[in-house]
Phi, psi and omega in degrees: 000146182272337187273131174294332175300335177276347191294337178281353181275124186246325186267328177267137173269126181243137175206175179235093183287347183207152176309120182087356182249122173263121177256124176253120182243129168288108191245080176220056190293338184285342176250020179055043174054040168305142192253121175269178177311312184294318175293326175296314178300316182293322181292340173280329185269327186301330182295321175290319179296319175297319181298325180271350176281105181297349180269349173272127178250342180203157177239131175245122176245138184208168175251153177275143182081216188270004180222145171287297170197137180269010170095193184297142178285163186297326181295323177289323180294314179300313180301312177305319179291333187263343186225124178295319179296319179297316176301315179294325177297314184286328173294323182292321182287325183296321176297316176297325179302311185296308185292320183293325176296309187296329183271352178298117184288348179262143180298144181242125187241131173246136179251103190256125175227133176073199179300145173219118188223152173058231185296323171306315176301318178300313179294313181304322186269341178274350176305150178295331180219122177244117176252120183251139179224000000 
């Protein structure tokens, strides 16, 4: 990626397969793209960065391998159950995922293959265009 704004993303793989297209890949294929705490945070933030990026005309989101996303990983779920502050943070991020996808001024396309659960399902269904296979 040519933009410094994307350098902080560690859990989402970002590339530009065509001019003006930002491809966001949920990339944990060995775990069916389960979303840990860092990936959950990144799913909330990527939409704002894409919206501010003048070189992006559309966003494509997909999962790597045979799943879109199997939902939150067990360590994040356990941490939420054990810690009230974590639970509040994850709930706020979940709200941000919804609002940030909806408020993204760029068209969002989801390429859904295999399971889509939790935050991944929310993103998949909130996209302007959802293609399932």
